[in-house]
C-alpha positions as CSV (number, residue, x, y, z in Angstrom):
1,M,-9.8,-38.2,26.8
2,T,-10.2,-35.3,24.3
3,N,-8.4,-34.6,21.0
4,A,-8.7,-30.8,21.3
5,I,-5.6,-29.0,20.8
6,S,-5.1,-26.7,23.9
7,P,-4.8,-22.9,23.3
8,P,-0.9,-22.6,24.0
9,V,-0.4,-25.2,21.5
10,E,-2.6,-23.6,18.8
11,D,-0.9,-20.4,19.5
12,L,2.4,-22.1,18.8
13,W,1.3,-23.4,15.5
14,R,-0.2,-20.1,14.6
15,I,3.3,-18.7,14.9
16,F,4.8,-21.1,12.4
17,K,1.7,-20.1,9.9
18,I,2.6,-16.3,10.5
19,M,6.4,-17.1,9.8
20,A,5.4,-19.1,6.5
21,E,3.5,-15.9,5.3
22,F,6.6,-13.7,6.0
23,V,8.9,-16.3,4.3
24,E,6.9,-16.7,1.3
25,G,6.3,-13.0,0.9
26,F,9.8,-12.0,1.1
27,Q,10.9,-14.7,-1.3
28,E,8.3,-13.7,-3.8
29,L,8.6,-9.8,-3.6
30,A,12.4,-9.6,-3.4
31,A,12.7,-10.2,-7.0
32,V,10.0,-7.8,-8.4
33,G,12.2,-4.8,-8.3
34,P,11.4,-1.1,-7.2
35,A,7.7,-1.2,-6.6
36,V,4.8,1.4,-5.7
37,S,1.7,0.3,-3.5
38,I,-1.6,1.6,-4.8
39,F,-4.6,1.6,-2.4
40,G,-8.1,2.5,-2.8
41,S,-11.7,1.5,-2.3
42,A,-12.7,-2.1,-3.6
43,R,-16.0,-0.6,-4.2
44,T,-15.4,1.7,-7.0
45,N,-17.1,0.6,-10.2
46,R,-15.5,0.5,-13.6
47,E,-17.2,3.5,-14.8
48,H,-16.1,5.9,-12.1
49,R,-13.5,8.4,-12.6
50,Y,-11.5,7.2,-9.9
51,Y,-11.2,3.7,-11.4
52,K,-10.2,5.3,-14.7
53,L,-7.6,7.5,-12.9
54,A,-6.3,4.6,-11.0
55,Q,-5.7,2.5,-14.2
56,K,-4.0,5.5,-16.0
57,T,-1.7,6.2,-13.0
58,A,-0.9,2.4,-12.6
59,Y,0.0,2.5,-16.5
60,E,2.3,5.4,-16.0
61,I,3.9,3.9,-12.9
62,S,4.6,0.5,-14.7
63,K,5.9,2.5,-17.8
64,A,8.3,4.3,-15.5
65,G,9.9,1.0,-14.6
66,F,8.1,0.1,-11.3
67,T,6.1,-2.9,-10.2
68,V,2.5,-2.2,-9.1
69,I,1.4,-3.7,-5.9
70,T,-2.3,-3.7,-4.8
71,G,-4.4,-5.7,-2.3
72,G,-5.6,-7.9,-5.3
73,G,-9.4,-7.3,-5.1
74,G,-11.9,-5.3,-7.1
75,G,-12.4,-1.4,-7.6
76,I,-9.2,0.7,-7.4
77,M,-7.2,-2.4,-6.8
78,E,-8.5,-4.0,-9.9
79,A,-7.9,-0.7,-11.8
80,A,-4.3,-0.5,-10.8
81,N,-3.5,-4.2,-11.5
82,K,-5.2,-3.6,-14.9
83,G,-3.3,-0.3,-15.8
84,A,0.1,-2.3,-14.9
85,S,-0.9,-5.3,-16.9
86,A,-1.7,-3.3,-19.9
87,A,1.8,-1.5,-19.7
88,G,3.5,-4.9,-19.9
89,G,4.7,-4.5,-16.2
90,K,4.6,-6.7,-13.0
91,S,1.1,-6.7,-11.4
92,V,1.1,-8.0,-8.0
93,G,-1.9,-8.5,-5.9
94,L,-1.7,-9.4,-2.1
95,N,-4.9,-11.0,-1.7
96,I,-6.5,-11.4,2.0
97,E,-8.8,-14.0,3.4
98,L,-11.9,-12.4,4.6
99,P,-15.1,-13.7,6.2
100,V,-16.9,-12.5,3.2
101,E,-14.3,-13.7,0.7
102,Q,-12.7,-11.2,-1.5
103,K,-12.6,-12.2,-5.2
104,P,-9.2,-11.6,-6.8
105,N,-9.1,-9.5,-10.0
106,E,-7.9,-11.0,-13.2
107,Y,-5.2,-8.6,-13.8
108,Q,-2.5,-9.9,-11.3
109,N,0.4,-11.6,-13.1
110,I,1.8,-12.3,-9.5
111,A,-1.0,-13.2,-7.0
112,M,-0.2,-14.0,-3.3
113,R,-2.7,-15.0,-0.5
114,F,-2.6,-13.9,3.1
115,R,-4.5,-14.9,6.2
116,Y,-3.1,-12.3,8.5
117,F,-3.5,-8.7,7.8
118,F,-0.1,-7.6,9.5
119,C,1.9,-10.0,7.5
120,R,0.4,-8.5,4.2
121,K,1.0,-4.9,5.5
122,V,4.7,-5.4,6.0
123,M,4.9,-6.6,2.2
124,F,3.0,-3.3,1.1
125,L,5.6,-1.5,3.1
126,K,8.9,-3.5,2.7
127,Y,9.5,-3.3,-1.0
128,A,7.6,0.0,-1.7
129,H,9.5,3.2,-3.2
130,G,6.2,5.0,-2.7
131,F,2.6,4.8,-1.8
132,I,-0.4,6.2,-4.0
133,V,-3.7,6.5,-2.2
134,F,-6.8,6.9,-4.0
135,P,-10.2,7.5,-2.3
136,G,-11.4,4.6,-0.1
137,G,-12.9,3.7,3.2
138,Y,-11.6,2.3,6.5
139,G,-8.8,0.2,4.8
140,T,-7.6,2.8,2.7
141,M,-7.4,5.4,5.7
142,D,-5.7,2.8,7.6
143,E,-2.9,2.3,5.1
144,F,-2.4,5.9,4.8
145,F,-2.3,6.8,8.3
146,E,0.0,3.9,8.9
147,S,2.5,5.2,6.5
148,V,2.7,8.6,7.7
149,V,3.0,7.2,11.3
150,L,6.0,5.2,10.2
151,I,7.6,8.0,8.7
152,Q,6.8,10.7,11.5
153,T,8.2,8.2,14.1
154,L,11.2,7.3,11.9
155,R,10.5,3.8,11.6
156,Q,10.4,4.2,7.9
157,A,12.8,6.3,5.8
158,S,10.9,9.2,4.2
159,F,9.3,7.9,1.1
160,P,6.6,9.6,-1.3
161,V,3.1,9.2,0.0
162,I,0.7,10.6,-2.6
163,L,-3.0,11.1,-2.3
164,M,-4.8,11.1,-5.6
165,G,-8.0,13.3,-5.8
166,I,-7.6,16.8,-4.3
167,E,-11.4,17.2,-4.0
168,F,-11.8,14.1,-1.9
169,W,-8.9,14.6,0.4
170,K,-9.4,18.4,0.9
171,G,-11.7,17.9,3.9
172,L,-9.4,15.4,5.9
173,I,-6.4,17.7,5.2
174,D,-8.2,20.7,6.4
175,W,-9.6,18.9,9.7
176,M,-5.8,17.6,10.3
177,S,-4.4,21.0,9.9
178,E,-6.9,22.8,11.9
179,K,-7.9,20.2,14.8
180,L,-5.0,18.1,15.0
181,Q,-2.1,20.7,14.4
182,R,-3.4,24.2,15.1
183,E,-5.9,23.7,17.9
184,N,-4.3,20.8,19.7
185,D,-0.8,20.5,18.7
186,F,-1.2,16.7,18.4
187,I,0.9,16.8,15.3
188,K,3.8,19.3,14.2
189,P,3.6,21.7,11.2
190,Q,6.1,19.5,9.4
191,D,4.1,16.5,9.8
192,L,1.6,17.9,7.2
193,H,4.5,17.7,4.6
194,V,5.0,14.0,4.7
195,F,2.5,13.6,2.0
196,S,1.5,15.2,-1.3
197,V,-1.8,15.8,-3.0
198,V,-2.1,15.6,-6.7
199,D,-4.7,14.9,-9.5
200,D,-2.3,14.2,-12.3
201,P,-0.9,10.6,-12.9
202,V,2.2,12.1,-14.5
203,K,2.9,14.3,-11.4
204,A,2.7,11.3,-9.1
205,V,5.2,9.4,-11.5
206,E,7.5,12.5,-11.3
207,I,7.5,12.7,-7.4
208,I,8.4,9.1,-7.1
209,V,11.0,8.9,-9.9
210,R,12.7,11.9,-8.4
211,F,12.6,10.2,-4.9
212,R,14.3,7.3,-6.4
213,E,16.9,9.0,-8.2
214,S,17.7,10.9,-5.0
215,A,19.1,7.5,-3.5
216,V,17.5,7.7,-0.4
217,P,17.3,4.4,1.6
218,I,13.9,3.0,1.7
219,G,12.1,0.1,3.2
220,L,10.3,-0.7,6.5
221,Q,12.7,-0.8,9.5
222,L,12.1,-3.7,11.5
223,P,14.6,-5.3,13.9
224,G,16.7,-8.1,12.0
225,L,15.3,-7.0,8.7
226,K,17.7,-5.2,6.3
227,S,15.9,-2.5,4.2
228,S,15.8,-3.3,0.6
């Protein structure tokens, strides 16, 4: 007789773990107030201009009355948490368990830990009044494209998606405009207007504040979940 847990039973227990992550996330983040999720590379060093730009941007976002949410790791995430903390604001880190463990940065005053990427993604979206996306790798691109897909498919009420760093993003935007839109009609011209590209933290704050004041409903639209 073996004590091994059968795959169907193991999957059932996994459902409860997933539910627990959602419940904890909803309980913790429902009280943080209007928030802005900031993304970018974990590999950006502290002397890099994008690190400094992220720190300044998060500082300004926090001063404008928004909670700053990041993935809780190093690089751009650390810079954003650091800027929010320096401004005396709420600095949230949604840390993820990885095979090569992510080291949580020290500037989070609200830190959460997730095992499942999709639970963590919902938390980034559910309480966000906007996304600010700094230069980064695959994970950053994933967050950017997921946000614009949700807006394009009307799963998410339109909300500001801001790409920081015109020089970095120009090549990707040119490719999207030429290959996706003009040559193949895979996207419509209006799909290229669901995000903004800026270099100035003050401009980014203005875009998000202006959206908030327009009183447009926001939040991830999921069956059974009320938008915040």
